[in-house]
KOLGULO-127594 format. One record per residue (C-alpha): residue in three letters; x, y, z. Coordinates in Angstrom, 1 decimal, always signed. Each point is the difference from the previous one (the first is absolute). Layout:
N
+--------+--------+--------+--------+
! residu !      X !      Y !      Z !
+--------+--------+--------+--------+
!    ALA !      X !      Y !      Z !
...
+--------+--------+--------+--------+
This chain:
408
+--------+--------+--------+--------+
! residu !      X !      Y !      Z !
+--------+--------+--------+--------+
!    MET !  +79.3 !  +74.7 ! +103.7 !
!    THR !   -2.5 !   +1.4 !   +2.4 !
!    SER !   -1.2 !   +3.6 !   +0.0 !
!    ALA !   +2.0 !   +0.9 !   +3.2 !
!    THR !   +3.2 !   -1.5 !   -1.5 !
!    THR !   -0.5 !   +1.9 !   -3.2 !
!    ILE !   -0.4 !   +3.1 !   +2.0 !
!    LEU !   +3.1 !   -0.8 !   +2.0 !
!    VAL !   +2.0 !   -0.2 !   -3.3 !
!    LEU !   -1.2 !   +3.4 !   -1.0 !
!    LEU !   +0.9 !   +1.4 !   +3.5 !
!    VAL !   +3.4 !   -1.4 !   -0.4 !
!    VAL !   +0.5 !   +1.6 !   -3.4 !
!    VAL !   -1.3 !   +3.4 !   +1.2 !
!    ALA !   +2.1 !   -0.2 !   +3.1 !
!    LEU !   +3.1 !   -0.6 !   -2.1 !
!    ALA !   -1.0 !   +2.9 !   -2.3 !
!    PHE !   -0.3 !   +2.2 !   +3.2 !
!    ASP !   +3.5 !   -1.2 !   +1.0 !
!    PHE !   +1.4 !   +0.8 !   -3.4 !
!    THR !   -1.6 !   +3.6 !   +0.2 !
!    ASN !   +1.5 !   +0.2 !   +3.5 !
!    GLY !   +3.5 !   -0.7 !   -1.5 !
!    PHE !   -0.1 !   +2.7 !   -2.6 !
!    HIS !   -1.8 !   +2.4 !   +2.1 !
!    ASP !   +2.6 !   -0.2 !   +2.8 !
!    THR !   +3.2 !   -0.3 !   -2.0 !
!    ALA !   +0.5 !   +3.7 !   +0.7 !
!    ASN !   +0.2 !   -0.8 !   +3.7 !
!    ALA !   +3.4 !   -1.7 !   -0.4 !
!    MET !   +1.4 !   +1.5 !   -3.1 !
!    ALA !   -1.3 !   +3.5 !   -0.6 !
!    THR !   +2.7 !   +1.8 !   +1.9 !
!    SER !   +2.9 !   -2.1 !   -1.4 !
!    ILE !   -1.3 !   +0.6 !   -3.6 !
!    ALA !   -0.4 !   +3.6 !   +0.6 !
!    THR !   +3.6 !   +0.5 !   +1.3 !
!    GLY !   +1.5 !   -2.2 !   -2.7 !
!    ALA !   +1.2 !   -2.6 !   +2.5 !
!    LEU !   -1.7 !   -2.7 !   -2.2 !
!    ARG !   -1.2 !   +0.0 !   -3.6 !
!    PRO !   -3.8 !   -0.2 !   -0.1 !
!    LYS !   -0.2 !   -3.5 !   -1.7 !
!    THR !   +2.9 !   -1.4 !   +2.3 !
!    ALA !   -1.9 !   +1.4 !   +3.0 !
!    VAL !   -3.3 !   -1.8 !   -0.8 !
!    LEU !   +1.8 !   -3.2 !   -0.8 !
!    LEU !   +1.8 !   +0.1 !   +3.3 !
!    SER !   -3.2 !   +0.9 !   +1.9 !
!    GLY !   -2.0 !   -2.8 !   -1.7 !
!    VAL !   +2.6 !   -2.7 !   +1.0 !
!    LEU !   +0.2 !   +1.2 !   +3.6 !
!    ASN !   -3.8 !   +0.3 !   +0.4 !
!    LEU !   -0.1 !   -3.7 !   -1.2 !
!    VAL !   +2.6 !   -1.0 !   +2.8 !
!    GLY !   -1.7 !   +2.2 !   +2.6 !
!    ALA !   -3.3 !   -1.7 !   -0.4 !
!    PHE !   +1.3 !   -3.2 !   +1.4 !
!    LEU !   +1.5 !   +1.5 !   +3.1 !
!    SER !   -3.0 !   +0.2 !   +2.3 !
!    VAL !   -3.8 !   -0.7 !   +0.2 !
!    GLU !   -1.0 !   +2.3 !   +2.8 !
!    VAL !   -1.7 !   +2.7 !   -2.1 !
!    ALA !   -1.7 !   -2.8 !   -2.1 !
!    LEU !   -1.6 !   -1.5 !   +3.2 !
!    THR !   -1.1 !   +3.6 !   +1.1 !
!    VAL !   -1.8 !   +0.4 !   -3.4 !
!    THR !   -1.5 !   -3.5 !   +0.4 !
!    ASN !   -1.5 !   +0.9 !   +3.4 !
!    ALA !   -0.3 !   +3.8 !   +0.2 !
!    VAL !   -2.9 !   +1.2 !   -2.0 !
!    VAL !   -2.7 !   -2.7 !   -0.3 !
!    GLU !   -1.3 !   -1.8 !   +3.0 !
!    ILE !   +0.6 !   -3.6 !   -1.4 !
!    GLN !   -0.3 !   -1.8 !   +3.4 !
!    ASN !   -1.9 !   +0.2 !   +3.1 !
!    SER !   +1.8 !   -0.3 !   +3.4 !
!    ASP !   -0.8 !   -3.7 !   -0.1 !
!    GLY !   +1.7 !   -0.4 !   -3.3 !
!    SER !   -3.2 !   -0.5 !   -2.0 !
!    PRO !   -0.6 !   +2.0 !   -3.1 !
!    VAL !   -2.0 !   +3.2 !   +0.2 !
!    ALA !   -3.6 !   -0.4 !   -1.0 !
!    GLY !   -0.5 !   +0.7 !   -3.7 !
!    LEU !   +3.5 !   -0.6 !   -1.2 !
!    SER !   -0.2 !   -3.8 !   -0.2 !
!    ARG !   -3.1 !   -0.2 !   -2.2 !
!    ASP !   +0.3 !   -1.3 !   -3.5 !
!    GLY !   +3.5 !   -1.3 !   +0.5 !
!    GLY !   +1.5 !   +3.2 !   +1.2 !
!    THR !   -1.4 !   +2.0 !   -3.0 !
!    ALA !   -1.1 !   +2.9 !   +2.1 !
!    LEU !   +3.4 !   +0.8 !   +1.2 !
!    LEU !   +1.6 !   -0.6 !   -3.3 !
!    VAL !   -2.3 !   +2.6 !   -1.6 !
!    ILE !   +0.7 !   +2.5 !   +2.8 !
!    VAL !   +3.9 !   -0.4 !   -0.5 !
!    LEU !   -0.4 !   +0.0 !   -3.7 !
!    ALA !   -1.8 !   +3.3 !   +0.0 !
!    GLY !   +2.5 !   +1.5 !   +2.6 !
!    LEU !   +3.0 !   -0.9 !   -2.3 !
!    ALA !   -1.7 !   +1.5 !   -3.0 !
!    GLY !   -0.6 !   +3.2 !   +1.9 !
!    ALA !   +3.6 !   +0.1 !   +1.1 !
!    ILE !   +1.2 !   -0.6 !   -3.6 !
!    VAL !   -2.3 !   +2.8 !   -1.3 !
!    TRP !   +1.5 !   +2.5 !   +2.5 !
!    ASN !   +3.5 !   -1.2 !   -0.7 !
!    LEU !   -0.3 !   +0.7 !   -3.7 !
!    SER !   -1.9 !   +3.2 !   +0.5 !
!    THR !   +2.8 !   +1.5 !   +2.1 !
!    TRP !   +2.7 !   -1.4 !   -2.4 !
!    LEU !   -1.7 !   +1.8 !   -2.8 !
!    LEU !   +0.1 !   +3.3 !   +2.1 !
!    SER !   +3.7 !   -0.7 !   +0.8 !
!    LEU !   -0.8 !   +0.0 !   +3.8 !
!    PRO !   +2.0 !   -2.3 !   +2.3 !
!    SER !   -3.1 !   -1.2 !   +2.1 !
!    SER !   -0.1 !   -3.2 !   +2.2 !
!    SER !   -0.7 !   -3.3 !   -1.7 !
!    THR !   -0.3 !   -1.3 !   +3.6 !
!    HIS !   -2.8 !   +2.4 !   +0.9 !
!    ALA !   -1.6 !   -0.6 !   -3.4 !
!    LEU !   -0.1 !   -3.8 !   +0.9 !
!    PHE !   -1.4 !   +0.5 !   +3.5 !
!    GLY !   -2.4 !   +2.7 !   -1.1 !
!    GLY !   -1.4 !   -2.3 !   -2.8 !
!    LEU !   -0.3 !   -2.9 !   +2.4 !
!    LEU !   -1.7 !   +2.2 !   +2.6 !
!    GLY !   -2.5 !   +1.4 !   -2.4 !
!    ALA !   -1.0 !   -3.4 !   -1.3 !
!    THR !   -0.1 !   -1.5 !   +3.4 !
!    VAL !   -2.3 !   +2.6 !   +1.4 !
!    ALA !   -2.2 !   -0.3 !   -3.0 !
!    GLY !   -0.2 !   -3.6 !   +0.1 !
!    LEU !   -0.1 !   -0.7 !   +3.8 !
!    GLY !   -0.7 !   +3.3 !   +1.6 !
!    TRP !   +2.3 !   +2.0 !   +2.5 !
!    GLY !   +0.1 !   -3.0 !   +2.3 !
!    GLY !   +1.7 !   -2.1 !   -2.6 !
!    VAL !   +3.3 !   +2.1 !   +0.3 !
!    ASN !   +2.7 !   -1.0 !   +2.4 !
!    TRP !   +0.5 !   +3.4 !   +1.5 !
!    ALA !   +2.3 !   -0.6 !   +3.2 !
!    GLY !   +0.7 !   -3.8 !   +0.1 !
!    ASN !   -1.7 !   -2.7 !   +2.1 !
!    GLY !   +0.8 !   +1.2 !   +3.4 !
!    GLN !   +3.0 !   -2.4 !   +0.4 !
!    GLU !   +2.1 !   +1.3 !   -2.9 !
!    ILE !   +0.2 !   +3.6 !   -1.3 !
!    ASP !   -0.2 !   -0.9 !   -3.6 !
!    GLY !   -2.9 !   +2.1 !   -1.4 !
!    LEU !   -0.3 !   +2.7 !   -2.6 !
!    LEU !   +0.5 !   +2.9 !   +2.3 !
!    PRO !   +3.1 !   -1.0 !   +1.8 !
!    LYS !   +1.7 !   -1.9 !   -2.8 !
!    VAL !   -0.8 !   +2.4 !   -2.9 !
!    VAL !   -1.4 !   +3.4 !   +0.9 !
!    VAL !   +2.3 !   +0.8 !   +2.9 !
!    PRO !   +3.2 !   -0.9 !   -2.1 !
!    ALA !   -1.5 !   +1.9 !   -2.9 !
!    LEU !   +0.0 !   +3.2 !   +2.1 !
!    ALA !   +3.2 !   -0.6 !   +1.8 !
!    SER !   +2.3 !   -1.2 !   -2.7 !
!    PRO !   +0.4 !   +3.1 !   -2.1 !
!    VAL !   +0.5 !   +2.2 !   +3.0 !
!    ILE !   +2.8 !   -2.4 !   +1.3 !
!    ALA !   +1.5 !   +0.0 !   -3.6 !
!    ILE !   +0.0 !   +3.7 !   -0.3 !
!    LEU !   +1.8 !   +0.4 !   +3.4 !
!    VAL !   +2.5 !   -2.8 !   -0.6 !
!    ALA !   +0.9 !   +1.2 !   -3.6 !
!    GLY !   +0.1 !   +3.5 !   +1.1 !
!    LEU !   +2.5 !   -0.6 !   +2.8 !
!    ALA !   +1.9 !   -2.3 !   -2.2 !
!    THR !   +0.4 !   +2.6 !   -2.7 !
!    TRP !   +0.9 !   +2.8 !   +2.5 !
!    LEU !   +2.8 !   -2.3 !   +1.4 !
!    VAL !   +1.3 !   -1.0 !   -3.4 !
!    TYR !   +0.4 !   +3.6 !   -1.1 !
!    ARG !   +1.4 !   +1.1 !   +3.4 !
!    ILE !   +2.7 !   -2.8 !   +0.0 !
!    THR !   +1.0 !   +0.4 !   -3.6 !
!    SER !   +0.0 !   +3.8 !   +0.0 !
!    GLY !   +3.8 !   +0.2 !   -0.4 !
!    VAL !   +0.4 !   -2.7 !   -2.6 !
!    ALA !   +0.4 !   +0.6 !   -3.6 !
!    ALA !   -3.4 !   +0.2 !   -1.7 !
!    ARG !   +0.9 !   -2.4 !   -3.0 !
!    SER !   +1.5 !   -2.7 !   +2.0 !
!    THR !   -2.8 !   +0.1 !   +2.5 !
!    GLU !   -2.7 !   -0.3 !   -2.5 !
!    ASP !   +1.8 !   -2.8 !   -1.9 !
!    GLY !   +0.2 !   -2.0 !   +3.3 !
!    PHE !   -3.6 !   +0.7 !   +0.9 !
!    ARG !   -1.0 !   -1.3 !   -3.5 !
!    TRP !   +1.7 !   -3.3 !   +0.7 !
!    GLY !   -1.7 !   -0.1 !   +3.4 !
!    GLN !   -3.4 !   +0.6 !   -1.6 !
!    ILE !   +0.3 !   -3.3 !   -2.0 !
!    GLY !   +0.3 !   -1.9 !   +3.2 !
!    SER !   -2.8 !   +2.0 !   +1.8 !
!    ALA !   -2.3 !   -0.2 !   -3.0 !
!    SER !   +0.6 !   -3.8 !   +0.0 !
!    LEU !   -0.9 !   -0.2 !   +3.6 !
!    VAL !   -3.3 !   +1.9 !   -0.7 !
!    SER !   -0.9 !   -2.4 !   -2.7 !
!    LEU !   +0.7 !   -3.0 !   +2.2 !
!    ALA !   -2.0 !   +1.5 !   +2.7 !
!    HIS !   -2.9 !   +0.8 !   -2.4 !
!    GLY !   -0.2 !   -3.6 !   -1.1 !
!    THR !   -0.1 !   -1.1 !   +3.7 !
!    ASN !   -2.9 !   +2.3 !   +0.6 !
!    ASP !   -2.1 !   +0.5 !   -3.3 !
!    ALA !   +0.1 !   -3.3 !   -1.7 !
!    GLN !   -1.4 !   -1.6 !   +3.3 !
!    LYS !   -3.2 !   +1.9 !   -0.2 !
!    THR !   -1.1 !   -1.8 !   -3.2 !
!    MET !   +1.1 !   -3.3 !   +1.7 !
!    GLY !   -2.4 !   +0.7 !   +2.9 !
!    VAL !   -2.9 !   +0.8 !   -2.4 !
!    ILE !   +0.5 !   -3.3 !   -2.0 !
!    THR !   +0.2 !   -2.0 !   +3.2 !
!    LEU !   -3.2 !   +1.6 !   +1.1 !
!    GLY !   -1.6 !   -1.3 !   -3.1 !
!    LEU !   +1.4 !   -3.4 !   +0.5 !
!    ILE !   -1.4 !   -0.1 !   +3.6 !
!    ALA !   -3.3 !   +1.1 !   -1.3 !
!    THR !   -0.3 !   -3.0 !   -2.2 !
!    GLY !   +1.6 !   -2.6 !   +2.3 !
!    HIS !   +3.2 !   -0.4 !   -2.0 !
!    TRP !   +2.0 !   +1.4 !   +3.0 !
!    THR !   -0.8 !   +0.0 !   +3.7 !
!    ASP !   +2.9 !   +1.3 !   +1.7 !
!    THR !   -0.1 !   +3.8 !   +0.8 !
!    GLU !   +3.6 !   +0.0 !   +1.1 !
!    THR !   +1.8 !   -1.2 !   -3.1 !
!    ILE !   +0.1 !   +0.8 !   -3.7 !
!    PRO !   +0.1 !   -2.7 !   -2.8 !
!    PHE !   +3.4 !   +0.1 !   -1.9 !
!    TRP !   -1.6 !   +0.2 !   -3.4 !
!    VAL !   -1.7 !   +3.1 !   +1.2 !
!    LYS !   +3.3 !   +1.6 !   +1.2 !
!    ALA !   +1.7 !   -0.8 !   -3.4 !
!    ALA !   -2.8 !   +1.3 !   -2.2 !
!    CYS !   -0.3 !   +3.3 !   +1.9 !
!    ALA !   +3.8 !   +0.5 !   +0.1 !
!    LEU !   +0.1 !   -0.5 !   -3.9 !
!    ALA !   -3.0 !   +2.3 !   -0.6 !
!    ILE !   +1.4 !   +2.9 !   +2.2 !
!    ALA !   +3.5 !   -0.5 !   -1.5 !
!    LEU !   -1.3 !   +0.1 !   -3.6 !
!    GLY !   -2.0 !   +3.2 !   +0.7 !
!    THR !   +2.9 !   +1.6 !   +1.7 !
!    TYR !   +2.3 !   -0.8 !   -3.0 !
!    LEU !   -2.3 !   +1.6 !   -2.5 !
!    GLY !   +0.2 !   +3.2 !   +2.0 !
!    GLY !   -2.7 !   +2.6 !   +1.0 !
!    TRP !   +1.9 !   +2.8 !   -1.7 !
!    ARG !   -2.8 !   +2.5 !   +0.6 !
!    ILE !   +0.3 !   -0.3 !   +3.8 !
!    ILE !   +3.8 !   -0.3 !   -0.1 !
!    ARG !   +0.0 !   +3.3 !   -1.7 !
!    THR !   -2.2 !   +1.7 !   +2.6 !
!    LEU !   +1.9 !   -1.4 !   +2.9 !
!    GLY !   +3.4 !   +0.5 !   -1.4 !
!    LYS !   -0.4 !   +3.4 !   -1.7 !
!    GLY !   -3.3 !   +1.5 !   +1.1 !
!    LEU !   +0.2 !   +0.3 !   +3.8 !
!    VAL !   +3.7 !   +1.1 !   +0.8 !
!    GLU !   +3.0 !   +0.3 !   -2.2 !
!    ILE !   +1.9 !   -2.8 !   +1.5 !
!    ALA !   +3.9 !   +0.1 !   +0.3 !
!    PRO !   +1.8 !   -3.4 !   +0.7 !
!    PRO !   +0.3 !   +0.5 !   +3.8 !
!    GLN !   -3.6 !   +0.6 !   +0.2 !
!    GLY !   -0.7 !   -3.1 !   -2.0 !
!    LEU !   +2.1 !   -2.2 !   +2.2 !
!    ALA !   -1.8 !   +1.5 !   +3.2 !
!    ALA !   -3.4 !   -0.5 !   -1.5 !
!    GLU !   +0.6 !   -3.6 !   -1.1 !
!    SER !   +1.7 !   -1.0 !   +3.3 !
!    SER !   -2.8 !   +1.5 !   +2.1 !
!    SER !   -2.6 !   -1.6 !   -2.1 !
!    ALA !   +1.7 !   -3.4 !   +0.2 !
!    ALA !   +0.3 !   +0.2 !   +3.8 !
!    VAL !   -3.6 !   +0.8 !   +0.5 !
!    ILE !   -1.5 !   -2.6 !   -2.5 !
!    LEU !   +2.2 !   -3.0 !   +1.3 !
!    VAL !   -0.9 !   +0.8 !   +3.6 !
!    SER !   -3.7 !   +0.2 !   -0.9 !
!    SER !   +0.2 !   -3.3 !   -2.0 !
!    HIS !   +1.6 !   -1.7 !   +3.0 !
!    LEU !   -2.9 !   +1.2 !   +2.1 !
!    GLY !   -2.6 !   -1.2 !   -2.5 !
!    LEU !   -1.2 !   +3.6 !   -0.7 !
!    PRO !   -1.1 !   +0.4 !   -3.7 !
!    LEU !   +0.9 !   +3.7 !   -0.2 !
!    SER !   +0.1 !   +1.9 !   -3.2 !
!    THR !   +3.5 !   +0.0 !   -1.5 !
!    THR !   -1.1 !   +3.0 !   -2.1 !
!    HIS !   -0.8 !   +2.1 !   +3.0 !
!    VAL !   +3.2 !   -0.9 !   +1.5 !
!    THR !   +2.0 !   +0.7 !   -3.0 !
!    THR !   -1.7 !   +3.3 !   -0.8 !
!    GLY !   +0.4 !   +1.0 !   +3.6 !
!    SER !   +3.7 !   -0.8 !   -0.2 !
!    VAL !   +0.5 !   +2.0 !   -3.3 !
!    LEU !   -2.0 !   +3.0 !   +1.6 !
!    GLY !   +2.2 !   -0.4 !   +3.2 !
!    THR !   +3.2 !   +0.4 !   -2.1 !
!    GLY !   -1.4 !   +3.1 !   -1.5 !
!    LEU !   -0.6 !   +1.5 !   +3.5 !
!    GLY !   +3.3 !   -1.3 !   +1.3 !
!    ARG !   +2.2 !   +1.4 !   -2.7 !
!    PRO !   +0.9 !   +3.7 !   +0.5 !
!    GLY !   -1.3 !   +2.1 !   -2.8 !
!    ALA !   -2.0 !   -2.8 !   -1.7 !
!    THR !   -3.3 !   +0.8 !   -1.7 !
!    VAL !   -3.1 !   -2.1 !   +0.6 !
!    ARG !   -2.7 !   +0.1 !   -2.6 !
!    TRP !   -3.0 !   +0.3 !   +2.4 !
!    ARG !   -2.5 !   +0.1 !   -2.7 !
!    VAL !   +1.1 !   -3.5 !   -1.1 !
!    ALA !   +0.2 !   -1.2 !   +3.7 !
!    GLY !   -3.6 !   +1.3 !   +0.5 !
!    ARG !   -1.4 !   -2.0 !   -2.9 !
!    MET !   +1.8 !   -3.1 !   +1.5 !
!    VAL !   -1.6 !   +0.6 !   +3.4 !
!    VAL !   -3.5 !   +0.3 !   -1.5 !
!    ALA !   +0.5 !   -3.3 !   -1.8 !
!    TRP !   +1.2 !   -1.5 !   +3.3 !
!    VAL !   -3.0 !   +1.1 !   +1.9 !
!    ILE !   -2.6 !   -1.0 !   -2.5 !
!    THR !   +1.6 !   -3.4 !   -1.0 !
!    ILE !   -1.8 !   -2.3 !   +2.5 !
!    PRO !   -3.5 !   +1.6 !   -0.4 !
!    ALA !   +0.3 !   +0.2 !   -3.8 !
!    ALA !   +1.2 !   -3.6 !   -0.4 !
!    ALA !   -2.7 !   -1.0 !   +2.5 !
!    LEU !   -2.7 !   +1.6 !   -2.1 !
!    VAL !   +1.2 !   -1.7 !   -3.1 !
!    GLY !   +0.2 !   -3.4 !   +1.8 !
!    ALA !   -3.5 !   +0.5 !   +1.4 !
!    ALA !   -1.5 !   +1.0 !   -3.4 !
!    LEU !   +1.6 !   -3.1 !   -1.6 !
!    TRP !   -1.4 !   -2.3 !   +2.7 !
!    TRP !   -3.5 !   +1.5 !   -0.5 !
!    LEU !   +0.4 !   -0.5 !   -3.7 !
!    ALA !   +0.9 !   -3.7 !   +0.6 !
!    HIS !   -2.8 !   -0.4 !   +2.6 !
!    ALA !   -2.6 !   +1.5 !   -2.4 !
!    LEU !   +1.1 !   -2.8 !   -2.4 !
!    GLY !   -0.5 !   -2.7 !   +2.6 !
!    GLY !   +3.3 !   +0.2 !   +1.7 !
!    GLY !   +1.3 !   -3.1 !   -1.5 !
!    LEU !   +2.1 !   -0.9 !   -3.1 !
!    VAL !   -1.8 !   +2.4 !   -2.3 !
!    GLY !   +0.4 !   +2.9 !   +2.4 !
!    ALA !   +3.8 !   -0.8 !   +0.4 !
!    VAL !   +0.5 !   -0.2 !   -3.8 !
!    VAL !   -1.7 !   +3.4 !   -0.4 !
!    VAL !   +2.2 !   +1.6 !   +2.6 !
!    VAL !   +3.0 !   -1.3 !   -1.7 !
!    ALA !   -1.2 !   +1.2 !   -3.4 !
!    VAL !   -0.7 !   +3.6 !   +1.4 !
!    LEU !   +3.5 !   +0.0 !   +1.5 !
!    ALA !   +1.6 !   -1.0 !   -3.2 !
!    ALA !   -2.0 !   +2.7 !   -1.9 !
!    ALA !   +1.1 !   +2.7 !   +2.4 !
!    ALA !   +3.6 !   -1.1 !   +0.0 !
!    ALA !   +0.1 !   +0.0 !   -3.9 !
!    ALA !   -1.6 !   +3.5 !   -0.1 !
!    MET !   +2.5 !   +1.4 !   +2.4 !
!    TYR !   +3.0 !   -1.6 !   -1.8 !
!    ARG !   -1.1 !   +1.5 !   -3.3 !
!    ARG !   -0.4 !   +3.4 !   +1.7 !
!    SER !   +3.5 !   -0.3 !   +1.4 !
!    ARG !   +1.4 !   -0.3 !   -3.6 !
!    THR !   -0.9 !   +3.5 !   -0.9 !
!    ALA !   +3.0 !   +1.3 !   +2.1 !
!    PRO !   +2.2 !   -3.0 !   +0.9 !
!    VAL !   +3.0 !   +0.2 !   +2.4 !
!    HIS !   +2.7 !   -2.7 !   -0.3 !
!    ALA !   +3.6 !   -0.7 !   +0.7 !
!    ASP !   +1.3 !   +2.5 !   -2.5 !
!    ASN !   -1.8 !   +3.1 !   +1.2 !
!    VAL !   -0.7 !   -0.8 !   +3.7 !
!    ASN !   +2.8 !   +2.4 !   +1.2 !
!    ASP !   -0.9 !   +2.9 !   -2.3 !
!    ASP !   -0.2 !   +3.3 !   +1.8 !
!    TRP !   -3.2 !   +0.2 !   +2.1 !
!    ARG !   -3.2 !   +1.6 !   -1.1 !
!    ASP !   -3.4 !   -0.5 !   +1.5 !
!    GLY !   -0.8 !   -3.1 !   -2.0 !
!    PRO !   +1.6 !   -2.4 !   -2.5 !
!    PRO !   +3.1 !   +1.1 !   -1.9 !
!    ALA !   -0.9 !   +2.5 !   -2.6 !
!    ASP !   +2.0 !   -2.0 !   -2.7 !
!    ALA !   -1.7 !   -3.4 !   +0.9 !
!    PRO !   -0.1 !   -2.1 !   -3.2 !
!    SER !   -3.2 !   -1.3 !   -1.4 !
!    ARG !   +0.8 !   -3.7 !   +0.8 !
!    THR !   +2.2 !   -2.0 !   +2.4 !
!    THR !   +0.9 !   -3.7 !   +0.3 !
!    VAL !   -0.6 !   -0.3 !   +3.7 !
!    PRO !   -2.8 !   +1.0 !   +2.3 !
!    ALA !   +0.6 !   +3.6 !   +1.3 !
+--------+--------+--------+--------+
């Protein structure tokens, strides 16, 4: 096995690890409101979400193709590889992508530890951006496409990042206002029971939509590595085994449940009633599915959080915890630069060690050590299915037990 092939194997493993963290980091996007309102039991919710993420991952490849082509300039206009990326059997590009993935995972785990629903999508693009700039310079980034197609980082990632939460807030706010206006004369108990049933359907749709958008990002990254080593040449398709592996990884992560973030989104931002939950989930699913169809790898976290916030603004008399919302916004703003800094630092570490197999192995070792340290830290105040719906306070539940059997 050549050095490049070994690094490719490491890249695939780390990419699937990112996909796994994406799953448990984003379970809240689909199921936090249904868990908070009691429409679904916590463990039932994450099982349902995991299955639907698995199915959704096979429904489209548009987002995956965007990821493959949107960050790193892998081909010149004549189809030839960019100078520097083809040396040593594609090792240069592999190390860039590996460092970028590691930066994304570090940021995902950091925000999970802090119970903040930040964007796995932006963490991924931030990590790749930082490693690409460190390895190739600013000219190595595909900023705005090749002149024939608008497929670069700015139009495909940055613009949707700014627009999607605003759209979600407006759609969910209007939907919530209409729901309460239409049902104002209906008995409260029967209305809420009906909305809880409706939430099961809308939460399922969000899970399906999440699979069509987020699982594909890792598919694109692995395909990028395959292209770098000559194992794949088509930038318009994704190998089936890549689709299957990524679908399974994100489904498993979703099933284990990111309970810390589920708690923040379901209990910490707005006290959610069933009508709000239905409005938030329906609005999120609509925005995510449209974006997946257009090949826009937007942040499902931003969309869902925007929808939840919109339901608080649209419901008469509802209280929004602006302090919690403010922390979320800060995390949103710094996600790309923070992940970029980590990705760049890890690339420089690998480069200092020769940029080959030794550097790649050290990057993976540093990532594993950081992940283990954050996991141990999380065990001091675990959140799990049994306490995720406890009354909100600013932090983990006060009665969190000292141990748990599933990742919080």
